[in-house]
C-alpha positions as CSV (number, residue, x, y, z in Angstrom):
1,M,26.7,-72.0,-61.4
2,T,25.5,-72.2,-57.0
3,Y,25.5,-75.2,-54.8
4,I,23.0,-76.3,-52.7
5,P,23.9,-78.0,-49.5
6,D,21.7,-81.4,-48.7
7,T,22.8,-81.2,-45.1
8,L,20.1,-80.5,-42.4
9,I,18.2,-83.9,-42.9
10,D,18.5,-87.3,-44.6
11,R,16.8,-87.0,-48.0
12,S,18.8,-89.7,-49.7
13,F,14.9,-91.1,-50.3
14,R,14.0,-88.4,-52.2
15,E,15.7,-87.8,-56.3
16,K,18.4,-85.0,-56.0
17,I,17.5,-82.8,-58.9
18,V,20.0,-80.4,-61.4
19,L,18.3,-77.4,-62.8
20,V,18.9,-75.7,-65.4
21,G,18.4,-72.0,-66.3
22,V,19.7,-69.9,-69.8
23,L,19.7,-66.0,-69.1
24,F,18.1,-64.3,-73.0
25,P,18.6,-60.9,-73.9
26,G,16.1,-59.1,-72.8
27,V,15.7,-60.8,-70.0
28,S,17.8,-59.9,-66.3
29,E,19.5,-62.2,-63.9
30,E,17.5,-61.3,-60.6
31,E,13.9,-62.0,-62.8
32,L,15.3,-65.9,-64.0
33,E,16.7,-66.4,-60.4
34,R,13.2,-65.9,-59.5
35,Q,12.0,-68.2,-62.2
36,L,14.8,-71.6,-60.5
37,D,12.9,-70.6,-57.1
38,E,9.6,-71.1,-58.0
39,L,11.4,-74.2,-60.4
40,A,12.6,-75.1,-57.3
41,L,9.8,-75.0,-55.2
42,L,8.1,-76.4,-57.6
43,V,10.4,-79.5,-57.6
44,D,10.4,-79.0,-53.7
45,T,6.0,-80.7,-54.4
46,A,7.3,-82.8,-56.6
47,G,8.8,-84.8,-53.8
48,A,12.0,-84.5,-54.8
49,D,15.4,-82.3,-53.5
50,V,17.3,-79.0,-56.5
51,V,21.4,-79.8,-55.4
52,A,23.0,-77.5,-57.9
53,R,21.9,-74.5,-60.2
54,V,23.3,-74.1,-63.4
55,V,22.9,-71.5,-65.4
56,Q,24.6,-70.2,-69.0
57,R,24.1,-67.3,-71.0
58,R,23.3,-67.6,-74.2
59,D,21.6,-65.2,-77.9
60,A,19.4,-68.4,-79.1
61,P,18.6,-72.0,-77.7
62,D,20.7,-74.3,-79.3
63,A,18.9,-77.0,-81.8
64,A,20.3,-80.1,-80.6
65,T,20.8,-79.5,-76.9
66,Y,19.3,-76.5,-76.0
67,V,22.5,-75.4,-73.8
68,G,25.6,-75.5,-76.4
69,S,28.5,-78.3,-76.0
70,G,30.2,-77.0,-74.1
71,K,28.2,-76.4,-70.8
72,V,26.4,-80.5,-71.7
73,Q,29.7,-81.6,-70.8
74,E,29.8,-79.2,-67.7
75,L,26.1,-80.5,-67.2
76,R,27.3,-83.8,-67.4
77,D,30.4,-83.3,-64.6
78,V,28.1,-81.8,-62.4
79,C,25.6,-84.7,-62.4
80,L,28.1,-87.3,-61.4
81,A,30.0,-85.5,-58.7
82,L,26.7,-84.7,-57.2
83,D,25.1,-88.0,-57.9
84,S,22.2,-86.4,-59.3
85,D,19.0,-88.4,-60.9
86,T,17.8,-86.2,-62.9
87,V,18.4,-82.9,-65.0
88,V,14.9,-80.0,-64.9
89,F,14.8,-77.3,-67.2
90,E,13.4,-74.1,-66.8
91,D,12.9,-73.7,-70.3
92,N,10.2,-76.4,-72.4
93,L,12.9,-79.0,-74.2
94,S,11.8,-80.3,-78.1
95,P,11.3,-84.4,-77.9
96,A,15.2,-84.1,-79.9
97,Q,16.5,-82.2,-77.2
98,Q,15.5,-83.8,-74.4
99,R,17.0,-87.7,-76.6
100,N,20.0,-85.8,-77.2
101,L,19.9,-84.7,-73.9
102,E,19.7,-88.1,-72.2
103,K,22.6,-89.3,-74.5
104,I,25.0,-87.8,-73.6
105,L,24.0,-86.9,-69.8
106,G,23.3,-90.9,-69.0
107,R,19.8,-89.3,-67.1
108,T,16.0,-88.3,-67.4
109,A,16.3,-84.4,-68.7
110,I,12.4,-82.9,-68.2
111,D,11.3,-79.6,-68.4
112,R,9.3,-77.4,-66.6
113,T,5.9,-78.8,-67.9
114,A,7.0,-82.0,-67.3
115,V,7.6,-81.0,-63.0
116,I,3.5,-79.2,-63.1
117,L,2.5,-82.3,-64.9
118,D,3.9,-85.0,-62.1
119,I,2.7,-82.3,-59.7
120,F,-1.0,-83.0,-61.0
121,A,-0.3,-86.6,-60.9
122,Q,0.2,-87.0,-57.7
123,N,-2.8,-84.7,-56.7
124,A,-5.3,-85.7,-58.2
125,R,-8.1,-87.3,-56.4
126,T,-11.1,-87.8,-58.2
127,P,-12.3,-89.4,-61.4
128,E,-12.8,-86.8,-63.5
129,G,-9.6,-84.9,-61.7
130,K,-7.8,-88.1,-62.7
131,A,-8.6,-88.3,-66.6
132,Q,-7.7,-84.7,-67.2
133,V,-4.4,-85.1,-65.6
134,E,-4.1,-88.4,-68.0
135,L,-5.2,-86.5,-70.6
136,A,-2.6,-83.9,-70.3
137,L,-0.2,-86.3,-69.4
138,L,-1.0,-88.2,-72.6
139,Q,-0.7,-85.5,-75.2
140,Y,2.6,-84.6,-74.0
141,R,4.5,-87.8,-74.3
142,L,2.7,-88.4,-77.7
143,P,5.5,-86.4,-79.3
144,R,8.7,-88.4,-77.1
145,L,7.5,-91.3,-77.7
146,R,10.4,-93.4,-78.9
147,R,12.9,-96.9,-78.9
148,A,13.6,-97.5,-75.3
149,G,17.0,-99.6,-76.6
150,G,14.7,-102.2,-79.2
151,S,11.9,-103.3,-76.9
152,L,10.3,-100.5,-79.0
153,S,11.4,-100.9,-82.7
154,Q,10.5,-105.0,-83.1
155,Q,8.0,-106.1,-86.1
156,A,5.5,-109.2,-85.6
157,G,6.4,-112.3,-87.1
158,G,4.6,-115.1,-88.3
159,I,2.1,-116.2,-91.0
160,G,0.6,-113.6,-91.9
161,T,2.4,-110.5,-90.2
162,R,5.7,-111.1,-93.2
163,G,6.6,-107.9,-95.3
164,P,6.5,-104.2,-93.3
165,G,4.6,-104.6,-90.9
166,E,3.5,-102.5,-88.2
167,T,7.1,-101.9,-85.5
168,Q,6.2,-101.4,-82.0
169,L,6.7,-97.8,-81.8
170,E,3.7,-97.2,-84.1
171,V,1.2,-99.5,-82.2
172,D,2.7,-98.1,-79.2
173,R,1.2,-95.0,-80.5
174,R,-1.9,-95.9,-82.2
175,R,-2.8,-97.2,-78.4
176,L,-1.9,-93.8,-77.2
177,V,-4.1,-91.9,-79.3
178,Q,-6.8,-94.5,-78.6
179,R,-6.7,-93.6,-75.2
180,I,-6.5,-89.9,-75.7
181,H,-9.8,-90.0,-77.9
182,R,-11.5,-91.9,-75.0
183,I,-10.5,-89.8,-72.6
184,R,-11.5,-86.5,-74.2
185,K,-15.1,-89.2,-74.7
186,E,-15.6,-89.5,-70.9
187,L,-14.6,-85.8,-70.5
188,K,-17.0,-84.8,-72.4
189,E,-19.6,-87.2,-71.2
190,I,-19.0,-85.0,-67.3
191,D,-18.8,-81.9,-68.9
192,R,-22.7,-82.4,-69.8
193,T,-23.0,-83.9,-66.7
194,R,-21.8,-80.7,-65.4
195,Q,-23.9,-78.7,-67.5
196,V,-27.5,-79.9,-66.5
197,Q,-26.6,-79.2,-63.4
198,R,-25.6,-75.4,-63.7
199,Q,-29.2,-75.2,-65.8
200,G,-30.6,-76.7,-62.8
201,R,-29.0,-73.8,-60.7
202,D,-30.1,-71.2,-63.6
203,R,-33.6,-71.9,-63.2
204,G,-32.7,-71.0,-59.3
205,R,-31.1,-68.4,-60.4
206,H,-27.8,-68.5,-57.7
207,R,-25.5,-65.9,-59.0
208,E,-21.9,-67.9,-59.0
209,V,-19.3,-65.9,-57.7
210,T,-16.1,-67.9,-58.8
211,L,-12.4,-68.3,-57.0
212,V,-9.2,-67.6,-59.0
213,G,-5.4,-66.8,-57.9
214,Y,-2.1,-68.5,-58.8
215,T,-1.1,-71.4,-56.8
216,N,-0.9,-71.8,-53.4
217,A,-2.6,-67.7,-52.8
218,G,-5.3,-68.9,-50.6
219,K,-7.9,-69.8,-52.7
220,S,-9.2,-72.9,-50.6
221,S,-8.9,-70.2,-47.3
222,M,-11.2,-68.5,-48.5
223,L,-13.5,-70.4,-50.0
224,N,-13.5,-72.2,-46.5
225,A,-13.7,-67.9,-44.8
226,L,-16.8,-67.5,-46.8
227,T,-19.1,-70.4,-46.6
228,H,-17.4,-72.7,-43.8
229,A,-17.0,-75.1,-45.7
230,G,-13.6,-77.3,-43.9
231,V,-12.1,-77.7,-47.0
232,D,-8.3,-79.2,-46.8
233,V,-5.9,-76.7,-46.3
234,E,-2.7,-77.2,-47.0
235,D,0.8,-75.4,-47.8
236,R,1.3,-76.3,-51.0
237,L,1.1,-75.9,-54.8
238,F,-1.2,-77.2,-56.6
239,V,-3.5,-78.8,-53.7
240,T,-6.8,-78.1,-55.7
241,L,-7.4,-79.6,-58.8
242,D,-11.8,-80.3,-59.0
243,P,-14.1,-77.4,-58.5
244,R,-15.3,-77.2,-55.2
245,T,-19.0,-75.1,-55.2
246,R,-20.9,-74.0,-51.9
247,Q,-23.3,-71.6,-51.1
248,R,-24.3,-68.6,-48.7
249,Q,-26.1,-65.9,-48.2
250,L,-25.3,-62.4,-48.9
251,P,-26.4,-59.5,-46.1
252,G,-29.1,-58.9,-48.7
253,G,-30.5,-62.0,-48.8
254,E,-29.3,-63.4,-52.1
255,T,-27.9,-67.1,-53.0
256,V,-24.8,-66.9,-53.8
257,L,-22.2,-70.4,-55.3
258,F,-18.6,-70.0,-55.4
259,T,-16.4,-72.2,-56.7
260,D,-12.3,-72.9,-55.8
261,T,-10.9,-73.7,-59.4
262,V,-7.4,-74.5,-59.7
263,G,-4.7,-72.5,-59.6
264,F,-2.8,-71.5,-62.0
265,I,1.1,-70.8,-62.6
266,S,2.7,-68.6,-64.9
267,N,3.4,-70.1,-68.4
268,L,0.9,-72.9,-67.5
269,P,1.2,-76.1,-69.8
270,H,-1.1,-75.7,-72.5
271,E,-1.4,-79.5,-72.4
272,L,-3.3,-79.2,-68.8
273,V,-5.2,-75.7,-69.8
274,E,-6.4,-78.0,-72.9
275,A,-7.7,-81.0,-70.8
276,F,-9.0,-78.7,-67.7
277,M,-11.1,-77.1,-69.9
278,S,-14.6,-78.9,-69.2
279,T,-13.4,-77.8,-64.8
280,L,-12.4,-74.5,-66.1
281,N,-15.6,-73.4,-67.9
282,S,-16.5,-72.2,-64.7
283,V,-14.6,-69.3,-64.7
284,Q,-15.8,-68.7,-68.3
285,L,-19.5,-68.4,-67.3
286,A,-19.3,-67.3,-63.9
287,D,-21.5,-63.1,-62.9
288,L,-17.6,-62.7,-60.8
289,L,-15.0,-63.5,-60.5
290,V,-12.7,-63.4,-56.9
291,H,-8.9,-63.0,-57.8
292,V,-7.4,-63.7,-54.7
293,V,-3.6,-62.3,-54.3
294,D,-1.1,-63.4,-51.8
295,G,-0.6,-59.7,-50.3
296,S,2.5,-61.2,-48.9
297,S,4.3,-62.2,-52.2
298,D,7.1,-59.9,-53.7
299,R,5.4,-61.0,-56.7
300,A,2.3,-59.9,-56.3
301,E,2.3,-58.1,-59.5
302,E,3.8,-60.5,-62.0
303,Q,1.3,-63.3,-60.6
304,I,-1.7,-61.2,-61.6
305,A,-0.3,-60.7,-64.6
306,A,0.0,-64.0,-64.9
307,V,-3.1,-65.6,-63.8
308,R,-4.9,-62.5,-66.4
309,D,-2.8,-64.3,-68.9
310,V,-4.7,-67.7,-68.6
311,L,-8.2,-65.7,-68.3
312,I,-7.6,-64.9,-71.0
313,E,-6.2,-68.0,-73.2
314,I,-9.5,-69.7,-71.7
315,G,-11.7,-67.0,-73.1
316,A,-12.8,-65.6,-69.2
317,E,-11.0,-62.2,-70.0
318,H,-14.8,-60.8,-70.4
319,V,-15.9,-61.3,-66.1
320,P,-15.6,-59.0,-64.1
321,E,-13.2,-59.4,-62.0
322,L,-12.4,-58.2,-57.7
323,L,-8.9,-58.4,-56.7
324,V,-8.9,-59.1,-52.9
325,F,-5.4,-59.4,-52.2
326,N,-5.2,-62.2,-49.2
327,K,-2.6,-63.2,-46.3
328,A,-2.8,-59.2,-44.9
329,D,-1.9,-61.5,-41.5
330,V,1.7,-62.5,-42.6
331,P,4.5,-60.1,-40.9
332,G,5.8,-57.7,-43.7
333,S,2.4,-58.3,-46.6
334,R,1.7,-56.1,-48.9
335,A,-1.9,-57.2,-48.8
336,K,-3.6,-53.5,-47.6
337,D,-1.3,-51.3,-49.9
338,L,-2.0,-53.9,-52.7
339,A,-5.6,-53.1,-51.9
340,K,-5.2,-49.6,-52.6
341,I,-3.3,-49.3,-55.9
342,Y,-5.8,-52.2,-57.5
343,D,-9.5,-51.2,-55.9
344,G,-8.8,-54.2,-54.3
345,V,-9.9,-55.5,-51.0
346,W,-7.4,-56.8,-48.3
347,V,-8.1,-59.8,-46.4
348,S,-6.8,-62.1,-44.0
349,A,-9.0,-65.5,-45.0
350,K,-7.0,-67.1,-42.6
351,N,-8.2,-65.5,-39.1
352,G,-11.0,-63.5,-41.2
353,D,-9.8,-60.2,-41.0
354,N,-12.1,-58.0,-43.4
355,L,-13.8,-60.7,-44.2
356,D,-16.9,-58.5,-44.3
357,E,-15.8,-56.0,-46.6
358,V,-14.8,-58.5,-49.3
359,I,-18.4,-59.9,-48.8
360,S,-19.5,-56.4,-48.6
361,V,-18.0,-55.6,-51.8
362,V,-18.5,-58.8,-53.6
363,G,-22.2,-58.1,-53.2
364,E,-22.3,-54.5,-54.8
365,R,-20.4,-56.0,-57.7
366,L,-22.5,-58.3,-58.4
367,R,-25.6,-55.8,-58.1
368,S,-24.6,-53.4,-60.3
369,R,-24.9,-55.5,-62.7
370,D,-28.5,-55.5,-62.3
371,R,-31.2,-53.3,-63.0
372,V,-34.1,-51.6,-61.2
373,L,-37.4,-52.5,-62.9
374,T,-40.6,-51.9,-61.9
375,L,-43.2,-53.9,-62.1
376,Q,-47.4,-54.2,-61.5
377,L,-48.4,-57.9,-60.1
378,P,-51.7,-58.8,-60.0
379,L,-53.0,-58.9,-56.8
380,D,-54.3,-62.8,-55.9
381,R,-50.7,-63.7,-57.8
382,G,-49.0,-64.0,-54.0
383,D,-46.5,-66.5,-56.2
384,L,-45.0,-63.8,-58.3
385,L,-44.5,-61.4,-55.4
386,A,-42.5,-64.4,-53.5
387,A,-40.6,-65.3,-56.5
388,A,-39.5,-61.3,-57.2
389,H,-38.8,-61.1,-53.7
390,R,-36.8,-64.5,-54.2
391,E,-35.2,-64.0,-56.8
392,G,-34.5,-60.5,-57.2
393,D,-33.8,-57.7,-54.0
394,V,-37.1,-55.9,-54.0
395,L,-36.5,-52.1,-52.9
396,D,-40.6,-51.1,-52.3
397,T,-43.7,-52.9,-52.4
398,S,-47.0,-50.7,-52.8
399,V,-50.8,-51.5,-53.4
400,N,-52.7,-49.3,-56.1
401,D,-56.0,-50.4,-57.9
402,D,-54.1,-52.5,-60.4
403,G,-52.2,-55.0,-58.0
404,V,-48.8,-54.7,-55.7
405,L,-46.3,-52.5,-57.3
406,I,-43.0,-53.0,-56.7
407,H,-39.2,-51.7,-57.6
408,V,-36.9,-54.3,-57.5
409,V,-33.4,-55.3,-58.9
410,L,-32.9,-57.9,-61.3
411,D,-30.8,-59.4,-63.0
412,S,-31.0,-59.9,-67.6
413,V,-32.7,-63.3,-66.8
414,G,-35.1,-61.8,-63.7
415,A,-35.8,-59.0,-66.1
416,A,-36.9,-61.5,-68.8
417,R,-38.9,-63.8,-66.4
418,F,-41.0,-60.9,-65.0
419,S,-41.3,-58.9,-69.1
420,E,-45.4,-59.7,-68.4
421,W,-46.0,-57.4,-65.5
422,R,-42.9,-54.8,-66.5
423,V,-44.0,-51.1,-66.1
424,P,-42.6,-48.9,-69.0
425,A,-40.2,-46.1,-67.5
């Protein structure tokens, strides 16, 4: 057990947290320590302070209290000695385990998922973001709804209400379910509006590039660097919950839409993935994913794997991916070395180092999905020639007896649009 001194500044107004981790077979002490370090960072982001860590080695979780009965008593003594407010477990707790722990410890016991949900609740700004977070919270809390003292177990009385009736607990549960259904309906309406907007963009055939990455990898800084978006950038986890789209023109003349998304994290709570699916549609439908990686992190490889796990979960593993290793300006950063290993690109979004290379490679990756077609356009159809220049990359133009012959790079949508004037290869 490691105690962390809390003497540098007065933080008496912040919650005091004790972290709990369990070392199961196949998990090294170093790996568990890294997990607890990340959990401590999450707790700090949520606005609380870690005052101690308690670790136990077990073959399997205890069905009643997750850790053994002796360790629960030790944990209770630590909480009393440090006057802690809450105990946070690295692993997910079942509702029964949570109830039993709180009864023994005499204080709140939560898990990593609850901390992440709390951070999301603090950072939600738009109506959509708030609705998504509320949905995730309700889905998490529904199986944990229980009697609090006697207030949730009373039955209504009076004429017409005698008999078994409906307990207050059942009423609360029904209201939660109804609220979940209402929020899902609201989010479907928002998603329909977004689909209409997307159809409008498709008619203009702007290519779409979505920024993904581990939380705090620098996606918002990258969006600013690529598009001069001017979005707020903070060195905190999960600052961006709502997608933000900005456009820029590539050197070849193509207009590209860049979208910043919510950051991912290892073992991202399923409740959040489900609640944010309408937002994450931009990831599934992108022409290219720019996977931003914190090149200064000693866990960069693990974070890449964690992001790819989430991409699989949301059905976006088929979308082409460009790894961009950010924070090359940080002393000791491995961004340049990792870029060579992973066939990616290094960059410093903060000061713009190697940004031109990122833009160049993005253009190459987008164009690699297109095809060079030969079109024969009528001389009197200048509108078609203009459209070809607007929607594709015209390589050369010549005039013959039949009209204007052009070679142009077009994507599948553009190729279908100009199929009538295509010259067979």
